C-alpha positions in Angstrom: -15.0 82.2 -86.7 -11.7 82.5 -88.4 -10.6 79.4 -86.8 -13.7 77.5 -88.3 -13.4 78.9 -91.8 -9.4 77.9 -91.8 -10.5 74.2 -91.0 -12.6 74.3 -94.0 -9.9 75.6 -96.0 -7.2 73.1 -94.8 -7.5 70.8 -97.6 -6.8 73.5 -100.1 -3.8 74.9 -98.3 -1.8 71.7 -97.8 -0.7 72.0 -101.5 -0.4 76.1 -101.9 0.9 76.2 -105.4 -1.8 77.3 -107.4 -1.8 78.9 -110.9 -5.4 80.0 -111.3 -6.5 83.7 -111.2 -10.0 83.2 -109.2 -12.6 81.0 -108.5 -15.8 80.7 -106.1 -15.8 79.1 -102.8 -19.3 79.7 -102.2 -18.4 81.9 -99.1 -16.3 83.8 -101.1 -13.8 84.1 -103.8 -9.9 83.0 -104.2 -7.7 84.7 -106.5 -4.0 85.1 -107.3 -2.2 88.3 -107.6 1.5 88.5 -108.1 2.2 84.8 -107.3 0.3 85.1 -104.0 -3.0 83.3 -103.4 -5.7 85.2 -101.6 -9.0 84.2 -100.0 -11.9 86.2 -99.4 -13.5 84.1 -96.6 -15.9 86.5 -95.0 -17.0 88.6 -98.0 -16.3 91.6 -95.7 -13.5 93.3 -97.9 -10.9 91.4 -96.0 -8.6 88.4 -97.4 -6.2 86.1 -96.0 -2.9 85.0 -97.8 -3.9 81.4 -98.6 -1.0 80.0 -100.5 1.5 80.8 -103.5 2.4 79.9 -107.0 5.6 78.3 -106.9 6.1 78.6 -110.6 5.7 82.2 -110.3 8.9 82.7 -107.8 12.4 81.7 -108.6 14.0 79.2 -106.2 16.8 80.5 -104.0 17.2 83.9 -102.3 13.6 84.5 -102.9 12.0 87.4 -101.2 8.1 88.4 -101.0 6.4 91.5 -99.4 2.6 91.0 -98.9 0.9 94.3 -99.5 -1.7 96.0 -97.2 -4.3 96.0 -99.8 -4.7 93.9 -103.1 -7.2 94.0 -106.0 -9.3 91.0 -106.5 -12.2 89.9 -108.8 -14.1 92.9 -110.5 -11.2 95.0 -109.3 -12.6 95.1 -106.0 -9.9 96.4 -103.1 -9.3 94.2 -100.2 -7.4 94.7 -97.0 -4.9 91.9 -96.3 -5.7 90.8 -92.4 -4.2 87.3 -92.1 -1.9 84.4 -93.1 -3.7 81.4 -93.1 -3.0 77.8 -92.0 0.2 76.3 -93.7 -0.2 79.3 -96.5 3.8 79.2 -96.6 4.7 75.8 -95.3 7.5 74.2 -96.8 8.2 77.2 -99.2 11.6 78.2 -100.3 11.4 82.0 -99.3 14.2 83.3 -97.4 12.3 86.5 -96.4 8.6 87.4 -96.1 7.5 90.8 -95.2 4.1 91.1 -94.0 1.8 94.4 -93.7 0.7 96.3 -90.7 -2.9 95.1 -91.4 -2.1 91.6 -90.4 -4.0 90.5 -87.3 -4.2 86.7 -87.7 -1.7 83.9 -88.3 -2.8 80.6 -88.8 -1.5 77.3 -87.5 1.8 76.1 -89.2 1.8 79.2 -91.4 5.3 79.3 -92.2 6.0 75.6 -91.0 9.0 73.8 -92.5 10.3 76.5 -94.5 13.8 75.7 -94.1 15.4 78.7 -96.1 13.3 81.1 -94.2 15.5 83.2 -92.0 13.3 86.3 -91.7 9.7 87.3 -91.3 9.0 90.9 -90.9 6.2 91.8 -88.9 5.5 95.5 -88.2 5.3 96.5 -84.6 1.7 98.2 -85.3 0.3 94.4 -85.8 -2.2 93.7 -83.3 -3.1 89.8 -83.1 -6.4 88.3 -82.8 -4.9 84.9 -83.0 -1.6 83.7 -83.4 -1.3 79.9 -84.6 0.7 77.0 -83.0 3.9 75.8 -84.6 3.6 79.0 -86.9 7.5 78.8 -87.4 8.3 75.3 -86.7 11.3 74.3 -88.5 12.4 77.7 -89.8 15.2 80.2 -88.5 12.9 83.2 -88.7 11.6 83.3 -85.1 14.4 85.5 -83.8 14.2 88.2 -86.2 10.6 88.9 -86.0 10.9 92.1 -84.4 13.6 94.8 -83.4 13.0 93.8 -79.7 15.5 94.2 -77.0 18.1 91.6 -76.1 15.7 90.3 -73.3 12.6 89.6 -75.3 11.1 89.4 -78.8 7.8 91.2 -78.5 4.9 92.4 -80.9 2.3 94.6 -80.0 0.5 92.1 -77.9 2.5 89.0 -78.5 5.7 87.6 -76.4 7.5 85.6 -79.3 10.4 84.4 -77.1 12.4 85.4 -74.2 16.2 85.0 -74.3 17.6 87.5 -71.9 19.4 87.2 -68.5 16.7 88.5 -66.3 16.0 86.0 -63.4 12.7 87.5 -62.4 10.5 88.5 -65.3 7.3 90.6 -65.2 5.1 90.2 -68.6 4.2 93.7 -69.7 0.4 94.7 -69.4 0.3 95.2 -73.0 0.8 91.4 -73.8 -2.2 89.2 -74.1 -0.8 86.2 -76.1 2.4 83.9 -75.1 3.6 82.1 -78.4 4.5 78.3 -78.0 7.6 77.9 -76.0 8.4 81.5 -75.5 10.4 80.8 -72.2 11.6 77.3 -73.0 14.9 76.6 -71.6 15.5 80.0 -70.3 17.2 80.7 -66.9 14.1 82.5 -65.5 13.5 82.0 -61.8 10.2 83.7 -61.7 7.6 84.8 -64.2 4.6 86.9 -63.4 1.8 86.8 -65.5 -0.6 89.8 -66.2 -4.3 89.5 -66.1 -4.9 89.9 -69.8 -3.2 86.5 -70.4 -5.9 83.7 -70.5 -3.8 80.7 -71.9 -0.3 79.3 -71.1 0.6 77.7 -74.4 2.5 74.4 -75.3 5.8 74.1 -73.9 5.9 77.6 -72.7 8.1 77.3 -69.9 9.5 73.6 -70.7 13.0 73.0 -69.3 13.3 75.9 -67.1 15.2 74.4 -64.4 15.7 77.5 -62.3 11.5 77.5 -61.7 11.0 76.7 -58.1 7.3 77.9 -57.8 4.6 79.2 -59.9 1.5 81.2 -59.2 -1.1 80.7 -62.2 -3.6 83.7 -61.8 -7.4 83.3 -61.9 -7.4 84.7 -65.5 -5.7 81.6 -66.8 -8.3 79.1 -68.1 -5.9 77.1 -70.3 -2.8 75.3 -69.5 -1.5 73.4 -72.5 0.4 70.4 -73.5 4.1 70.3 -71.9 3.5 73.8 -70.5 6.0 73.2 -67.6 7.3 69.9 -68.7 11.2 69.1 -67.3 11.2 72.0 -64.9 13.0 69.7 -62.7 13.1 72.0 -59.7 9.4 73.2 -59.8 8.4 72.2 -56.4 5.1 74.3 -55.6 2.4 75.4 -58.2 -0.8 77.2 -57.3 -3.6 76.9 -59.9 -6.0 79.8 -60.1 -9.8 79.4 -59.7 -10.8 79.7 -63.3 -8.4 76.8 -64.8 -10.4 74.3 -66.5 -7.9 72.3 -68.9 -4.5 71.0 -68.0 -3.2 69.4 -71.1 -0.8 66.3 -71.6 2.4 66.4 -69.7 1.9 70.0 -68.5 3.8 69.2 -65.4 5.7 66.2 -66.4 9.1 65.6 -64.8 8.7 68.2 -62.1 9.4 68.1 -58.4 6.0 68.9 -57.3 5.0 67.1 -54.0 1.4 68.4 -53.6 -1.0 70.3 -55.5 -4.9 71.5 -55.2 -7.2 71.2 -58.1 -9.8 74.1 -58.0 -13.5 73.3 -58.6 -13.1 74.5 -62.2 -10.9 71.8 -63.6 -12.8 69.6 -65.9 -10.2 68.1 -68.2 -6.7 66.7 -67.0 -5.0 64.1 -69.1 -1.5 62.9 -68.5 -0.9 66.3 -66.8 1.6 65.0 -64.1 3.5 61.9 -65.9 6.7 61.1 -64.5 6.1 63.1 -61.5 8.2 61.0 -59.2 7.6 63.1 -56.1 3.9 63.9 -56.3 2.6 62.1 -53.5 -0.8 64.2 -52.7 -3.4 65.9 -54.7 -6.4 67.6 -53.2 -9.8 68.4 -54.8 -11.9 71.3 -53.9 -15.4 70.0 -52.7 -17.0 71.8 -55.8 -15.3 70.0 -58.3 -17.6 67.3 -59.6 -15.1 65.8 -62.0 -12.1 64.7 -60.0 -11.8 62.8 -56.9 -8.6 61.6 -54.8 -7.6 59.1 -52.2 -4.4 58.4 -50.6 -3.2 56.5 -53.5 -4.5 58.0 -56.7 -6.3 60.7 -58.5 -9.6 59.6 -60.3 -11.9 61.2 -62.9 -15.6 60.3 -62.0 -17.5 59.7 -65.4 -21.4 59.8 -65.8 -23.1 58.9 -69.0 -26.8 58.9 -69.9 -28.4 57.4 -72.8 -31.5 55.8 -74.2 -31.8 52.2 -74.9 -33.6 50.5 -77.7 -36.8 50.8 -76.0 -36.5 54.4 -75.3 -35.9 53.9 -71.6 -33.3 56.2 -70.0 -30.0 54.3 -69.0 -27.2 55.6 -66.8 -23.6 54.3 -66.5 -20.8 55.6 -64.2 -17.6 54.8 -63.5 -14.2 56.0 -62.5 -11.0 56.6 -64.6 -7.6 56.2 -62.9 -6.0 59.6 -63.8 -2.6 59.4 -61.7 -1.4 56.9 -59.2 1.1 58.5 -56.7 4.5 56.9 -57.6 5.5 56.6 -54.0 2.5 54.6 -53.3 3.0 52.3 -56.1 4.3 48.8 -54.8 5.2 45.8 -56.7 1.2 44.7 -57.0 -1.6 47.3 -57.4 -5.3 46.2 -57.2 -7.7 48.5 -58.7 -11.1 48.8 -57.1 -14.1 47.4 -59.1 -15.8 50.7 -59.9 -12.4 51.8 -62.0 -13.5 51.3 -65.6 -10.5 53.0 -67.2 -6.8 53.7 -66.8 -6.2 57.1 -68.5 -3.1 58.5 -70.2 0.4 58.2 -68.3 -1.3 56.8 -65.3 1.6 54.6 -64.1 4.2 56.1 -66.7 7.7 55.0 -65.8 6.9 53.5 -62.4 9.9 51.3 -62.5 8.9 49.1 -59.3 5.6 48.3 -60.5 5.3 44.4 -61.3 1.7 43.5 -61.2 -1.7 45.2 -61.8 -5.1 43.6 -61.1 -8.1 45.6 -62.7 -11.0 43.4 -63.0 -13.3 46.1 -64.5 -10.8 48.2 -66.7 -12.0 48.1 -70.5 -9.4 50.6 -71.7 -5.8 51.5 -71.2 -4.9 55.1 -72.2 -1.8 56.7 -74.0 1.7 55.7 -72.5 -0.4 54.3 -69.4 2.2 52.0 -68.3 5.1 52.9 -70.7 8.5 52.3 -69.4 7.2 50.5 -66.1 8.7 47.2 -64.8 5.1 45.5 -65.1 5.3 41.9 -65.6 1.6 40.9 -65.4 -1.5 43.0 -66.4 -4.7 41.3 -65.2 -7.7 42.8 -66.9 -9.8 40.2 -68.7 -12.4 42.8 -70.0 -10.2 45.1 -71.6 -11.1 46.1 -75.0 -9.1 49.2 -75.8 -5.4 49.7 -75.5 -4.2 52.7 -76.9 -1.1 54.4 -78.3 2.1 53.3 -76.4 0.1 51.8 -73.6 2.7 49.3 -72.7 5.6 50.4 -74.8 8.9 49.5 -73.4 7.5 47.6 -70.7 10.5 44.9 -71.1 9.2 42.6 -68.5 5.9 42.0 -69.7 5.7 38.3 -70.5 1.9 38.0 -71.4 -1.3 39.7 -71.9 -4.6 38.8 -72.1 -6.0 40.2 -75.5 -9.3 37.8 -75.7 -11.7 40.8 -75.3 -9.5 43.4 -77.2 -11.0 45.2 -80.3 -8.7 47.9 -80.7 -4.7 47.6 -80.4 -3.5 51.0 -81.2 0.0 52.3 -82.5 2.9 50.9 -80.6 0.9 49.6 -77.9 3.2 46.8 -77.0 6.4 47.9 -79.1 9.6 46.9 -77.4 8.0 44.6 -74.9 10.8 42.2 -75.4 9.8 39.5 -72.9 6.3 39.3 -74.3 5.8 36.0 -75.8 2.3 35.0 -75.7 -0.2 36.7 -77.4 -3.8 35.5 -78.3 -6.0 38.2 -80.0 -9.6 38.6 -79.9 -11.2 36.6 -82.6 -13.3 39.8 -83.3 -10.3 42.3 -83.2 -11.0 45.3 -85.6 -7.8 47.4 -85.4 -4.2 46.2 -84.8 -2.3 49.5 -85.8 1.3 50.1 -86.8 4.1 48.6 -84.8 1.6 47.4 -82.3 4.1 44.3 -81.5 7.1 45.6 -83.0 10.4 44.2 -81.2 8.6 41.6 -79.1 9.4 38.0 -78.4 6.4 36.6 -80.0 6.7 33.2 -81.6 3.4 32.7 -83.1 0.3 34.6 -83.9 -3.0 33.9 -85.1 -5.5 36.8 -86.0 -9.0 36.6 -87.2 -11.9 39.3 -87.3 -14.6 40.7 -89.2 -12.8 43.5 -90.9 -9.5 43.8 -89.4 -7.0 46.5 -89.9 -3.3 45.7 -89.8 -1.3 48.7 -89.7 2.3 49.4 -90.9 4.9 47.6 -89.3 2.9 45.6 -86.8 5.1 43.0 -86.2 8.4 44.7 -87.2 11.4 42.9 -86.0 9.7 40.3 -84.0 13.0 38.2 -84.4 11.6 34.9 -82.8 8.2 34.9 -84.8 8.0 31.5 -86.7 4.3 30.9 -87.6 1.7 33.4 -88.6 -2.0 32.7 -89.1 -4.1 35.3 -90.8 -7.6 34.2 -90.9 -10.9 35.4 -92.1 -11.7 38.9 -91.7 -8.2 40.1 -92.7 -8.3 41.8 -96.3 -4.8 43.5 -96.5 -1.7 44.2 -94.7 0.2 47.4 -94.8 3.7 48.1 -95.6 6.5 46.2 -93.6 4.2 44.3 -91.6 6.6 41.6 -91.1 9.9 43.5 -91.6 12.7 42.0 -90.2 11.1 38.8 -88.9 14.3 36.9 -90.0 13.1 33.4 -88.4 9.4 33.5 -89.9 8.7 30.1 -91.7 5.3 29.7 -92.1 2.3 32.3 -93.0 -1.2 30.9 -93.4 -3.3 33.2 -95.6 -7.2 33.1 -95.4 -9.4 33.4 -98.5 -10.6 37.0 -97.6 -7.0 38.5 -98.1 -7.1 41.0 -101.1 -3.7 42.5 -101.5 -0.1 41.9 -100.2 2.5 44.7 -100.6 5.5 44.0 -102.0 7.5 44.9 -98.9 5.1 43.3 -96.3 7.6 40.6 -95.9 11.1 42.3 -96.5 13.6 40.3 -94.6 11.8 37.3 -94.2 14.3 35.2 -96.2 12.9 31.6 -95.6 9.0 32.2 -95.5 6.6 29.8 -97.1 3.0 30.5 -97.6 0.1 28.3 -97.2 -2.6 29.4 -99.6 -6.1 28.5 -100.7 -6.2 27.9 -104.5 -7.2 30.7 -107.0 -8.0 33.3 -104.3 -6.6 36.7 -104.7 -3.7 36.1 -102.4 -2.8 32.9 -104.4 -2.5 35.2 -107.7 -0.7 37.9 -105.4 2.0 35.4 -104.3 2.4 34.2 -107.9 3.1 37.8 -109.1 5.4 38.4 -106.0 7.5 35.4 -106.7 7.1 33.8 -103.0 7.3 30.2 -102.3 3.9 28.9 -101.5 2.1 25.7 -100.9 -1.7 25.3 -102.0 -3.7 23.8 -98.9 -7.3 24.1 -100.0 -9.8 25.2 -102.6 -12.8 27.4 -102.6 -16.4 26.2 -102.9 -18.0 26.2 -106.3 -19.9 29.5 -105.5 -16.8 31.0 -104.2 -15.1 30.1 -107.5 -17.9 31.8 -109.4 -17.3 34.8 -107.3 -13.7 34.7 -107.6 -14.1 34.4 -111.6 -16.1 37.7 -111.7 -13.7 39.5 -109.5 -10.8 38.6 -111.8 -13.0 39.6 -114.7 -13.6 43.1 -113.1 -10.0 43.4 -112.4 -8.9 42.9 -116.1 -11.6 45.3 -117.3 -10.4 48.1 -114.7 -6.9 47.4 -115.8 -7.9 47.8 -119.6 -9.9 50.8 -118.9 -8.1 52.9 -116.5 -4.6 51.5 -116.3 -3.5 53.6 -119.6 -4.9 56.4 -117.8 -2.6 56.0 -115.0 0.5 55.5 -117.2 -0.3 59.0 -118.9 -0.6 60.5 -115.6 2.7 59.1 -114.3 
């Protein structure tokens, strides 16, 4: 419940410098006392620290002590039991002292407070929840408790381990591990107690001396990067209740074989860059994953009703991980493989060609850093973040059915010359084709989103046709395209940022007379050539658009200037 309420409040807490005294939230009250903002979410006599009034505190060498109780509206006394999400994020406090009544620390509670060297948490505190990245970007983590030289420990939280013990047994009183608590330590073995249910993000990342690890049956979650870069980790035993294994959980380890119990139903990019992994076995009771001699797959099943009310069923397989030792120059995927999941071929250097006749989506970093030269998947509609990033040998890609091309999907594909996007493309997101060898590009759609720096540093790009369906371009879309000569702008374009074409010294525009793009180019001082005109009806529509713009400027422009 606390997490849900925190999410509802996140919009308030991203700007935590409030000067008001109290107001109603419907589910409770927020009030300020001695410069600290408190939130009564539950109406049960408990409050969370929700923010602070920056004007109340002097900058530099500023310390604050949070009391155990505080009086709010109508002189009601509340117990302070939590520090909510981002409550002290980006603050300038040097020391924050929390009361013994605290049992909740929200995600990013002290994040990016660069002056914060100490957070005092009494030993009596027993936490129901301790948030991710609570101390990210601060210097406070080492001074949380008066613990021994080997560990920083709260009553039920292991915050960090920095000792010399090679074999470490986690105390029976600990049931929460903080993110990265063993990261880059010299431990050779760690025994988890039965109270711990989750291995957090980067918990054992970079522990080079770990060679084997037993994950007990009480563990249900293994989070992102939990064992990432444990380069000598060869053997891992998964407990019978693990159902979630996060992205890169075992990335860049020396695991050769692993068994997935029946409980596992989520596994995304967990074995990225595991060059020695050559076999995965799956419990017969697992209905989510299957494996063969070459790869691990996720089997998916989707049931829905069509327009006539008939029940339809779709099934398919997602390629989760292709064993690097089985990757030859050419890989042919079966017809029932409809998706390539995150990190499936991540940094398989010897991969050159992939034939995927039924694949309609390629996941995050699926081919990133590989030697792929050709990707034959005519039906692919979705290319997710960094799917082919740093594939320097990729020469062409079929995008004729692609609707979604995500951030950095083809960034740094320095041999990529021939690109023909789908005429119905919807999203081409930030840096999607940055630093490629594209010489000419033509984009149409129904309502196309062009993200920031999509074609940044495309040094060979000479001609661009931005057709109907494109309404705007984000910042730096063509930054550094020094050979760009011709840009054809359609009549649908409504805005051009003043830095969209930075570094394009010789660009000339072709534009339709009296369009918004025509007016924008005049204001920005670019060279252009009028190559067409609007129809009579379009001229009328355009005229009223200009009138509306002028009215808007007259009515609201002065208000904007006053606010600035």
